[in-house]
Backbone and ligand atoms as CSV (ligand in chain L), in Angstrom:
chain,resi,resn,atom,element,x,y,z
A,1,MET,N,N,-31.296,-43.896,-3.636
A,1,MET,CA,C,-31.238,-42.793,-4.680
A,1,MET,C,C,-31.523,-43.491,-5.978
A,2,ASP,N,N,-32.520,-42.976,-6.640
A,2,ASP,CA,C,-32.806,-43.615,-8.017
A,2,ASP,C,C,-32.054,-42.848,-9.092
A,3,ARG,N,N,-32.168,-43.453,-10.298
A,3,ARG,CA,C,-31.396,-43.028,-11.419
A,3,ARG,C,C,-31.582,-41.469,-11.742
A,4,ALA,N,N,-32.855,-40.982,-11.716
A,4,ALA,CA,C,-33.183,-39.698,-12.052
A,4,ALA,C,C,-32.533,-38.704,-10.983
A,5,GLU,N,N,-32.520,-39.051,-9.816
A,5,GLU,CA,C,-31.874,-38.285,-8.756
A,5,GLU,C,C,-30.402,-38.077,-8.966
A,6,LYS,N,N,-29.722,-39.316,-9.255
A,6,LYS,CA,C,-28.328,-39.324,-9.536
A,6,LYS,C,C,-27.954,-38.304,-10.782
A,7,ILE,N,N,-28.823,-38.442,-11.804
A,7,ILE,CA,C,-28.532,-37.669,-12.951
A,7,ILE,C,C,-28.647,-36.184,-12.563
A,8,GLY,N,N,-29.794,-35.804,-11.910
A,8,GLY,CA,C,-30.018,-34.404,-11.402
A,8,GLY,C,C,-28.894,-33.890,-10.576
A,9,LEU,N,N,-28.381,-34.681,-9.697
A,9,LEU,CA,C,-27.336,-34.238,-8.775
A,9,LEU,C,C,-26.048,-34.020,-9.464
A,10,THR,N,N,-25.750,-35.004,-10.436
A,10,THR,CA,C,-24.621,-34.902,-11.185
A,10,THR,C,C,-24.590,-33.594,-12.143
A,11,LEU,N,N,-25.777,-33.329,-12.748
A,11,LEU,CA,C,-26.006,-32.149,-13.512
A,11,LEU,C,C,-25.669,-30.858,-12.677
A,12,ALA,N,N,-26.358,-30.814,-11.505
A,12,ALA,CA,C,-26.091,-29.718,-10.636
A,12,ALA,C,C,-24.688,-29.466,-10.190
A,13,LEU,N,N,-23.951,-30.576,-9.915
A,13,LEU,CA,C,-22.519,-30.405,-9.600
A,13,LEU,C,C,-21.704,-29.825,-10.716
A,14,ILE,N,N,-22.038,-30.392,-11.988
A,14,ILE,CA,C,-21.414,-29.840,-13.201
A,14,ILE,C,C,-21.618,-28.365,-13.445
A,15,MET,N,N,-22.817,-27.971,-13.206
A,15,MET,CA,C,-23.228,-26.611,-13.383
A,15,MET,C,C,-22.516,-25.662,-12.340
A,16,LEU,N,N,-22.384,-26.114,-11.063
A,16,LEU,CA,C,-21.760,-25.440,-9.919
A,16,LEU,C,C,-20.330,-25.297,-10.396
A,17,LEU,N,N,-19.715,-26.359,-10.803
A,17,LEU,CA,C,-18.192,-26.370,-11.215
A,17,LEU,C,C,-18.143,-25.332,-12.429
A,18,GLY,N,N,-18.922,-25.330,-13.325
A,18,GLY,CA,C,-18.948,-24.501,-14.504
A,18,GLY,C,C,-19.093,-23.087,-14.109
A,19,PHE,N,N,-19.998,-22.738,-13.131
A,19,PHE,CA,C,-20.013,-21.284,-12.556
A,19,PHE,C,C,-18.821,-20.862,-11.965
A,20,PHE,N,N,-18.222,-21.730,-11.168
A,20,PHE,CA,C,-16.992,-21.432,-10.538
A,20,PHE,C,C,-15.834,-21.089,-11.486
A,21,VAL,N,N,-15.677,-21.904,-12.547
A,21,VAL,CA,C,-14.661,-21.767,-13.496
A,21,VAL,C,C,-14.899,-20.432,-14.237
A,22,LEU,N,N,-16.208,-20.051,-14.498
A,22,LEU,CA,C,-16.512,-18.882,-15.247
A,22,LEU,C,C,-16.166,-17.569,-14.349
A,23,VAL,N,N,-16.435,-17.684,-13.001
A,23,VAL,CA,C,-16.147,-16.574,-12.141
A,23,VAL,C,C,-14.656,-16.368,-12.148
A,24,VAL,N,N,-13.901,-17.445,-11.995
A,24,VAL,CA,C,-12.376,-17.314,-11.921
A,24,VAL,C,C,-11.844,-16.832,-13.357
A,25,TYR,N,N,-12.546,-17.249,-14.449
A,25,TYR,CA,C,-12.174,-16.770,-15.757
A,25,TYR,C,C,-12.434,-15.244,-15.938
A,26,ALA,N,N,-13.583,-14.789,-15.392
A,26,ALA,CA,C,-13.990,-13.354,-15.430
A,26,ALA,C,C,-13.006,-12.489,-14.672
A,27,ALA,N,N,-12.535,-13.006,-13.477
A,27,ALA,CA,C,-11.607,-12.231,-12.615
A,27,ALA,C,C,-10.181,-12.314,-13.314
A,28,LYS,N,N,-9.724,-13.421,-13.680
A,28,LYS,CA,C,-8.333,-13.577,-14.036
A,28,LYS,C,C,-8.151,-13.435,-15.597
A,29,GLY,N,N,-9.008,-14.016,-16.316
A,29,GLY,CA,C,-8.894,-14.038,-17.825
A,29,GLY,C,C,-9.429,-12.604,-18.378
A,30,LEU,N,N,-10.508,-12.210,-18.034
A,30,LEU,CA,C,-11.102,-11.023,-18.509
A,30,LEU,C,C,-10.866,-9.746,-17.762
A,31,LYS,N,N,-10.173,-10.066,-16.631
A,31,LYS,CA,C,-9.749,-8.869,-15.692
A,31,LYS,C,C,-10.971,-8.043,-15.181
A,32,ILE,N,N,-12.150,-8.672,-15.040
A,32,ILE,CA,C,-13.362,-7.925,-14.540
A,32,ILE,C,C,-13.205,-7.983,-13.053
A,33,ASP,N,N,-13.395,-6.817,-12.539
A,33,ASP,CA,C,-13.300,-6.691,-11.041
A,33,ASP,C,C,-14.560,-7.216,-10.415
A,34,ILE,N,N,-14.448,-8.074,-9.394
A,34,ILE,CA,C,-15.548,-8.603,-8.749
A,34,ILE,C,C,-15.729,-7.910,-7.387
A,35,PRO,N,N,-16.938,-7.389,-6.910
A,35,PRO,CA,C,-17.103,-6.771,-5.655
A,35,PRO,C,C,-16.572,-7.666,-4.604
A,36,THR,N,N,-15.794,-6.977,-3.621
A,36,THR,CA,C,-15.211,-7.787,-2.604
A,36,THR,C,C,-15.389,-7.234,-1.246
A,37,CYS,N,N,-15.489,-8.039,-0.309
A,37,CYS,CA,C,-15.549,-7.523,1.148
A,37,CYS,C,C,-14.110,-7.560,1.647
A,38,ILE,N,N,-13.653,-6.508,2.160
A,38,ILE,CA,C,-12.181,-6.400,2.567
A,38,ILE,C,C,-12.137,-6.575,4.181
A,39,THR,N,N,-11.314,-7.422,4.555
A,39,THR,CA,C,-11.250,-7.708,6.005
A,39,THR,C,C,-10.008,-6.987,6.695
A,40,ASP,N,N,-8.996,-6.484,5.825
A,40,ASP,CA,C,-7.918,-5.752,6.454
A,40,ASP,C,C,-8.004,-4.317,6.561
A,41,VAL,N,N,-9.152,-3.768,6.159
A,41,VAL,CA,C,-9.441,-2.276,6.358
A,41,VAL,C,C,-10.522,-1.974,7.461
A,42,GLU,N,N,-10.188,-1.104,8.247
A,42,GLU,CA,C,-11.045,-0.778,9.445
A,42,GLU,C,C,-12.187,0.064,8.874
A,43,PRO,N,N,-13.378,-0.164,9.204
A,43,PRO,CA,C,-14.523,0.627,8.827
A,43,PRO,C,C,-14.220,2.086,9.220
A,44,PHE,N,N,-14.512,2.934,8.296
A,44,PHE,CA,C,-14.135,4.359,8.552
A,44,PHE,C,C,-15.423,5.154,9.073
A,45,GLN,N,N,-15.298,6.355,9.634
A,45,GLN,CA,C,-16.286,7.208,10.234
A,45,GLN,C,C,-16.685,8.327,9.521
A,46,GLN,N,N,-15.890,8.513,8.362
A,46,GLN,CA,C,-16.178,9.780,7.584
A,46,GLN,C,C,-15.797,9.468,6.037
A,47,GLY,N,N,-16.471,10.241,5.200
A,47,GLY,CA,C,-16.164,10.079,3.805
A,47,GLY,C,C,-14.945,10.813,3.467
A,48,LYS,N,N,-14.176,10.341,2.488
A,48,LYS,CA,C,-12.816,10.871,2.200
A,48,LYS,C,C,-12.469,10.688,0.715
A,49,LEU,N,N,-12.120,11.735,-0.030
A,49,LEU,CA,C,-11.600,11.606,-1.355
A,49,LEU,C,C,-10.158,11.943,-1.203
A,50,ILE,N,N,-9.300,10.939,-1.740
A,50,ILE,CA,C,-7.832,11.103,-1.613
A,50,ILE,C,C,-7.275,11.030,-2.979
A,51,LYS,N,N,-6.461,12.083,-3.293
A,51,LYS,CA,C,-5.905,11.976,-4.648
A,51,LYS,C,C,-4.437,11.409,-4.496
A,52,HIS,N,N,-4.169,10.249,-5.282
A,52,HIS,CA,C,-2.927,9.666,-5.259
A,52,HIS,C,C,-1.984,10.122,-6.374
A,53,ALA,N,N,-2.546,10.358,-7.465
A,53,ALA,CA,C,-1.802,10.999,-8.666
A,53,ALA,C,C,-2.740,11.508,-9.596
A,54,ASP,N,N,-2.236,11.941,-10.798
A,54,ASP,CA,C,-3.126,12.411,-11.837
A,54,ASP,C,C,-4.146,11.392,-12.188
A,55,LYS,N,N,-5.424,11.735,-12.117
A,55,LYS,CA,C,-6.546,10.836,-12.376
A,55,LYS,C,C,-6.529,9.506,-11.673
A,56,ARG,N,N,-5.920,9.570,-10.507
A,56,ARG,CA,C,-5.854,8.333,-9.723
A,56,ARG,C,C,-6.284,8.718,-8.331
A,57,TYR,N,N,-7.467,8.080,-7.911
A,57,TYR,CA,C,-8.078,8.502,-6.671
A,57,TYR,C,C,-8.430,7.304,-5.734
A,58,GLU,N,N,-8.616,7.543,-4.489
A,58,GLU,CA,C,-9.186,6.618,-3.507
A,58,GLU,C,C,-10.508,7.391,-2.908
A,59,LEU,N,N,-11.561,6.728,-3.020
A,59,LEU,CA,C,-12.809,7.357,-2.455
A,59,LEU,C,C,-13.311,6.464,-1.338
A,60,HIS,N,N,-13.637,7.135,-0.182
A,60,HIS,CA,C,-14.283,6.318,1.000
A,60,HIS,C,C,-15.655,6.917,1.044
A,61,ILE,N,N,-16.578,6.030,0.662
A,61,ILE,CA,C,-18.027,6.481,0.906
A,61,ILE,C,C,-18.660,5.943,2.157
A,62,LEU,N,N,-19.106,6.975,2.975
A,62,LEU,CA,C,-19.741,6.467,4.196
A,62,LEU,C,C,-21.241,6.751,3.939
A,63,ALA,N,N,-21.938,5.507,3.942
A,63,ALA,CA,C,-23.368,5.615,3.865
A,63,ALA,C,C,-24.044,5.728,5.166
A,64,LYS,N,N,-25.100,6.682,5.304
A,64,LYS,CA,C,-25.764,6.765,6.539
A,64,LYS,C,C,-27.166,7.292,6.305
A,65,MET,N,N,-28.022,7.119,7.287
A,65,MET,CA,C,-29.318,7.657,7.072
A,65,MET,C,C,-29.357,9.111,6.885
A,66,TRP,N,N,-29.755,9.752,5.779
A,66,TRP,CA,C,-30.038,9.176,4.495
A,66,TRP,C,C,-29.221,9.875,3.548
A,67,LEU,N,N,-28.026,9.669,3.533
A,67,LEU,CA,C,-27.123,10.381,2.566
A,67,LEU,C,C,-25.783,9.626,2.312
A,68,PHE,N,N,-25.094,9.996,1.340
A,68,PHE,CA,C,-23.814,9.371,1.098
A,68,PHE,C,C,-22.700,10.537,1.412
A,69,ASP,N,N,-21.813,10.219,2.367
A,69,ASP,CA,C,-20.751,11.150,2.587
A,69,ASP,C,C,-19.591,10.715,1.761
A,70,PHE,N,N,-19.253,11.644,0.763
A,70,PHE,CA,C,-18.127,11.332,-0.140
A,70,PHE,C,C,-16.868,11.913,0.332
A,71,ASN,N,N,-16.922,13.023,1.016
A,71,ASN,CA,C,-15.659,13.737,1.472
A,71,ASN,C,C,-16.037,14.712,2.544
A,72,GLU,N,N,-15.762,14.272,3.776
A,72,GLU,CA,C,-16.045,15.250,4.930
A,72,GLU,C,C,-17.429,15.823,4.898
A,73,GLY,N,N,-18.338,14.980,4.597
A,73,GLY,CA,C,-19.815,15.490,4.755
A,73,GLY,C,C,-20.289,15.876,3.328
A,74,ALA,N,N,-19.554,16.065,2.320
A,74,ALA,CA,C,-19.999,16.467,1.012
A,74,ALA,C,C,-20.748,15.308,0.301
A,75,THR,N,N,-22.005,15.706,-0.273
A,75,THR,CA,C,-22.740,14.670,-0.934
A,75,THR,C,C,-22.585,14.702,-2.467
A,76,GLN,N,N,-21.621,15.532,-2.883
A,76,GLN,CA,C,-21.310,15.680,-4.250
A,76,GLN,C,C,-19.845,15.997,-4.417
A,77,ILE,N,N,-19.164,15.267,-5.404
A,77,ILE,CA,C,-17.720,15.535,-5.641
A,77,ILE,C,C,-17.486,15.664,-7.110
A,78,LYS,N,N,-16.390,16.263,-7.426
A,78,LYS,CA,C,-15.964,16.344,-8.832
A,78,LYS,C,C,-14.671,15.444,-9.169
A,79,LEU,N,N,-14.696,14.963,-10.347
A,79,LEU,CA,C,-13.472,14.159,-10.669
A,79,LEU,C,C,-13.250,14.407,-12.196
A,80,PRO,N,N,-11.907,14.379,-12.665
A,80,PRO,CA,C,-11.634,14.627,-14.056
A,80,PRO,C,C,-11.943,13.347,-14.835
A,81,VAL,N,N,-12.286,13.560,-16.116
A,81,VAL,CA,C,-12.605,12.487,-17.043
A,81,VAL,C,C,-11.396,11.407,-17.119
A,82,GLY,N,N,-11.719,10.176,-17.059
A,82,GLY,CA,C,-10.581,9.174,-17.127
A,82,GLY,C,C,-10.163,8.727,-15.784
A,83,SER,N,N,-10.731,9.240,-14.769
A,83,SER,CA,C,-10.234,8.951,-13.457
A,83,SER,C,C,-10.427,7.433,-13.074
A,84,VAL,N,N,-9.446,6.866,-12.476
A,84,VAL,CA,C,-9.549,5.485,-11.968
A,84,VAL,C,C,-9.509,5.608,-10.449
A,85,VAL,N,N,-10.716,5.192,-9.831
A,85,VAL,CA,C,-11.023,5.352,-8.436
A,85,VAL,C,C,-11.177,4.011,-7.736
A,86,ASP,N,N,-10.393,3.864,-6.621
A,86,ASP,CA,C,-10.590,2.683,-5.715
A,86,ASP,C,C,-11.696,3.155,-4.766
A,87,VAL,N,N,-12.782,2.608,-4.884
A,87,VAL,CA,C,-13.973,2.992,-4.011
A,87,VAL,C,C,-14.230,1.915,-2.855
A,88,TYR,N,N,-14.103,2.562,-1.696
A,88,TYR,CA,C,-14.398,1.779,-0.492
A,88,TYR,C,C,-15.688,2.217,0.192
A,89,VAL,N,N,-16.501,1.368,0.646
A,89,VAL,CA,C,-17.808,1.625,1.075
A,89,VAL,C,C,-18.112,0.943,2.469
A,90,THR,N,N,-18.635,1.800,3.300
A,90,THR,CA,C,-19.177,1.214,4.595
A,90,THR,C,C,-20.321,1.982,5.069
A,91,SER,N,N,-20.958,1.508,6.160
A,91,SER,CA,C,-22.157,2.176,6.544
A,91,SER,C,C,-22.057,2.529,8.196
A,92,LYS,N,N,-22.627,3.700,8.454
A,92,LYS,CA,C,-22.494,4.112,9.850
A,92,LYS,C,C,-23.665,3.562,10.613
A,93,ASP,N,N,-24.870,3.065,10.083
A,93,ASP,CA,C,-25.938,2.696,10.787
A,93,ASP,C,C,-26.563,1.372,10.405
A,94,VAL,N,N,-27.369,1.441,9.326
A,94,VAL,CA,C,-28.025,0.253,8.894
A,94,VAL,C,C,-27.469,-0.190,7.516
A,95,VAL,N,N,-28.009,-1.267,6.934
A,95,VAL,CA,C,-27.509,-1.726,5.606
A,95,VAL,C,C,-27.996,-0.857,4.512
A,96,HIS,N,N,-27.084,-0.386,3.660
A,96,HIS,CA,C,-27.506,0.369,2.447
A,96,HIS,C,C,-27.000,-0.227,1.318
A,97,GLY,N,N,-27.512,0.162,0.167
A,97,GLY,CA,C,-26.936,-0.451,-1.107
A,97,GLY,C,C,-26.414,0.791,-2.009
A,98,VAL,N,N,-25.169,0.661,-2.521
A,98,VAL,CA,C,-24.666,1.795,-3.178
A,98,VAL,C,C,-24.441,1.392,-4.668
A,99,HIS,N,N,-25.202,2.112,-5.540
A,99,HIS,CA,C,-25.035,1.886,-6.929
A,99,HIS,C,C,-24.638,3.262,-7.625
A,100,ILE,N,N,-23.624,3.225,-8.388
A,100,ILE,CA,C,-23.170,4.393,-9.176
A,100,ILE,C,C,-23.747,4.118,-10.542
A,101,ASN,N,N,-24.732,4.979,-11.015
A,101,ASN,CA,C,-25.347,4.762,-12.203
A,101,ASN,C,C,-24.406,4.899,-13.402
A,102,ASP,N,N,-24.731,4.139,-14.446
A,102,ASP,CA,C,-23.821,4.075,-15.671
A,102,ASP,C,C,-22.385,3.436,-15.391
A,103,THR,N,N,-22.157,2.827,-14.304
A,103,THR,CA,C,-21.043,2.018,-14.069
A,103,THR,C,C,-21.377,0.633,-13.565
A,104,ASN,N,N,-20.416,-0.242,-13.439
A,104,ASN,CA,C,-20.693,-1.532,-12.818
A,104,ASN,C,C,-20.685,-1.538,-11.376
A,105,PHE,N,N,-20.599,-0.385,-10.732
A,105,PHE,CA,C,-20.364,-0.290,-9.326
A,105,PHE,C,C,-21.643,-0.554,-8.639
A,106,ASN,N,N,-21.824,-1.629,-7.878
A,106,ASN,CA,C,-22.989,-1.936,-7.053
A,106,ASN,C,C,-22.605,-2.779,-5.890
A,107,VAL,N,N,-22.438,-2.145,-4.829
A,107,VAL,CA,C,-21.813,-2.735,-3.506
A,107,VAL,C,C,-22.725,-2.483,-2.305
A,108,MET,N,N,-22.954,-3.460,-1.476
A,108,MET,CA,C,-23.661,-3.214,-0.267
A,108,MET,C,C,-22.766,-2.408,0.735
A,109,ALA,N,N,-23.472,-1.573,1.483
A,109,ALA,CA,C,-22.807,-0.927,2.608
A,109,ALA,C,C,-23.339,-1.474,3.975
A,110,ILE,N,N,-22.455,-2.289,4.552
A,110,ILE,CA,C,-22.811,-3.063,5.747
A,110,ILE,C,C,-22.025,-2.595,6.953
A,111,PRO,N,N,-22.682,-2.271,7.973
A,111,PRO,CA,C,-21.997,-1.691,9.202
A,111,PRO,C,C,-20.978,-2.628,9.636
A,112,GLY,N,N,-19.784,-2.163,9.975
A,112,GLY,CA,C,-18.780,-3.050,10.385
A,112,GLY,C,C,-17.845,-3.762,9.358
A,113,THR,N,N,-18.299,-3.560,8.047
A,113,THR,CA,C,-17.388,-4.114,7.025
A,113,THR,C,C,-17.097,-3.076,5.968
A,114,VAL,N,N,-16.145,-3.398,5.157
A,114,VAL,CA,C,-15.821,-2.546,4.031
A,114,VAL,C,C,-15.891,-3.264,2.707
A,115,GLY,N,N,-16.602,-2.622,1.822
A,115,GLY,CA,C,-16.736,-3.212,0.414
A,115,GLY,C,C,-15.779,-2.440,-0.419
A,116,TYR,N,N,-15.370,-3.154,-1.573
A,116,TYR,CA,C,-14.521,-2.410,-2.425
A,116,TYR,C,C,-14.720,-2.850,-3.850
A,117,LEU,N,N,-14.595,-1.907,-4.701
A,117,LEU,CA,C,-14.553,-2.113,-6.190
A,117,LEU,C,C,-13.828,-0.942,-6.932
A,118,ARG,N,N,-13.108,-1.141,-7.887
A,118,ARG,CA,C,-12.443,-0.141,-8.691
A,118,ARG,C,C,-13.383,0.301,-9.867
A,119,VAL,N,N,-13.519,1.627,-10.005
A,119,VAL,CA,C,-14.312,2.250,-11.112
A,119,VAL,C,C,-13.533,3.184,-12.033
A,120,LYS,N,N,-13.626,3.074,-13.331
A,120,LYS,CA,C,-13.064,4.060,-14.233
A,120,LYS,C,C,-14.094,4.892,-14.889
A,121,PHE,N,N,-13.984,6.277,-14.650
A,121,PHE,CA,C,-15.136,7.163,-15.205
A,121,PHE,C,C,-14.573,7.604,-16.542
A,122,GLU,N,N,-15.056,6.982,-17.574
A,122,GLU,CA,C,-14.509,7.265,-18.927
A,122,GLU,C,C,-15.236,8.372,-19.612
A,123,LYS,N,N,-16.478,8.649,-19.240
A,123,LYS,CA,C,-17.272,9.581,-19.978
A,123,LYS,C,C,-17.555,10.809,-19.125
A,124,PRO,N,N,-17.599,12.090,-19.581
A,124,PRO,CA,C,-18.070,13.148,-18.755
A,124,PRO,C,C,-19.504,13.063,-18.523
A,125,GLY,N,N,-20.007,13.738,-17.389
A,125,GLY,CA,C,-21.350,13.728,-17.024
A,125,GLY,C,C,-21.537,13.653,-15.535
A,126,VAL,N,N,-22.892,13.551,-15.156
A,126,VAL,CA,C,-23.229,13.439,-13.840
A,126,VAL,C,C,-23.641,12.023,-13.463
A,127,TYR,N,N,-22.853,11.353,-12.637
A,127,TYR,CA,C,-23.139,9.979,-12.196
A,127,TYR,C,C,-23.924,10.073,-10.799
A,128,HIS,N,N,-25.200,9.666,-10.944
A,128,HIS,CA,C,-26.045,9.723,-9.734
A,128,HIS,C,C,-25.695,8.403,-8.887
A,129,VAL,N,N,-25.534,8.537,-7.605
A,129,VAL,CA,C,-25.262,7.400,-6.747
A,129,VAL,C,C,-26.593,7.276,-5.963
A,130,VAL,N,N,-27.005,6.103,-5.998
A,130,VAL,CA,C,-28.430,5.895,-5.344
A,130,VAL,C,C,-28.337,4.677,-4.450
A,131,CYS,N,N,-29.245,4.705,-3.307
A,131,CYS,CA,C,-29.440,3.522,-2.486
A,131,CYS,C,C,-30.314,2.619,-2.937
A,132,HIS,N,N,-29.999,1.322,-3.052
A,132,HIS,CA,C,-30.937,0.490,-3.554
A,132,HIS,C,C,-31.398,-0.725,-2.546
A,133,GLU,N,N,-31.101,-0.342,-1.202
A,133,GLU,CA,C,-31.589,-1.230,-0.143
A,133,GLU,C,C,-32.521,-0.441,0.712
A,134,PHE,N,N,-33.698,-0.899,0.995
A,134,PHE,CA,C,-34.625,-0.187,1.781
A,134,PHE,C,C,-33.992,0.095,3.217
A,135,CYS,N,N,-33.887,1.419,3.572
A,135,CYS,CA,C,-33.170,1.670,4.854
A,135,CYS,C,C,-33.983,2.645,5.671
A,136,GLY,N,N,-35.279,2.811,5.452
A,136,GLY,CA,C,-35.979,3.697,6.285
A,136,GLY,C,C,-36.782,4.725,5.570
A,137,VAL,N,N,-37.448,5.694,6.165
A,137,VAL,CA,C,-38.328,6.765,5.656
A,137,VAL,C,C,-37.554,7.566,4.610
A,138,GLY,N,N,-36.277,7.815,4.778
A,138,GLY,CA,C,-35.513,8.693,3.815
A,138,GLY,C,C,-34.932,7.917,2.700
A,139,HIS,N,N,-35.212,6.552,2.549
A,139,HIS,CA,C,-34.512,5.718,1.516
A,139,HIS,C,C,-34.595,6.308,0.127
A,140,HIS,N,N,-35.838,6.725,-0.249
A,140,HIS,CA,C,-36.074,7.159,-1.533
A,140,HIS,C,C,-35.365,8.475,-1.924
A,141,ALA,N,N,-34.935,9.156,-0.909
A,141,ALA,CA,C,-34.295,10.344,-1.308
A,141,ALA,C,C,-32.720,10.317,-1.104
A,142,MET,N,N,-32.302,9.094,-0.786
A,142,MET,CA,C,-30.936,8.951,-0.485
A,142,MET,C,C,-30.162,8.882,-1.796
A,143,GLU,N,N,-29.396,9.901,-2.189
A,143,GLU,CA,C,-28.602,9.895,-3.321
A,143,GLU,C,C,-27.501,11.014,-3.288
A,144,GLY,N,N,-26.507,10.699,-4.118
A,144,GLY,CA,C,-25.396,11.760,-4.133
A,144,GLY,C,C,-25.030,11.829,-5.653
A,145,LYS,N,N,-24.023,12.781,-5.946
A,145,LYS,CA,C,-23.634,12.867,-7.261
A,145,LYS,C,C,-22.099,12.933,-7.470
A,146,ILE,N,N,-21.738,12.352,-8.492
A,146,ILE,CA,C,-20.238,12.338,-8.866
A,146,ILE,C,C,-20.254,13.021,-10.235
A,147,VAL,N,N,-19.602,14.224,-10.254
A,147,VAL,CA,C,-19.603,15.000,-11.498
A,147,VAL,C,C,-18.264,14.806,-12.135
A,148,VAL,N,N,-18.312,14.206,-13.336
A,148,VAL,CA,C,-17.130,13.946,-14.068
A,148,VAL,C,C,-17.020,14.899,-15.190
A,149,GLU,N,N,-15.881,15.674,-15.344
A,149,GLU,CA,C,-15.791,16.741,-16.333
A,149,GLU,C,C,-14.196,16.858,-16.746
L,1,CUA,CU1,CU,-29.886,3.891,2.268
L,1,CUA,CU2,CU,-31.874,3.010,1.149
């Protein structure tokens, strides 16, 4: 290994360490939620919206060709402004991507696994939920709505 290679390798390791420290800082210091894949939750077969308390919800999104099931087949749901929602995502068939516009929610829906991220809906309006992973002929029309009022 020559000198240039050693310098390059050292810089790469320093950058890797730097990125790792920043990810931990984002999660712990800035309290930014990082999308996670959950291993202790069974993939579900149906969408479900569960209310736990005032403005506190749990949402199970089932992605399938070519719609998002938010609650027993419904592709549109309503939530009050300021709701904090624990969102779980899975897929019934192929890989889909779930993005809730105007939020930082962007999680892959992978068959057999459950993705998770918490979202707070601070502003009223219609939040379009779109699929961003090509999943077949109906991909472009795969969307749902979360109405916050
Ligand atoms: Cu589902 Cu693209």
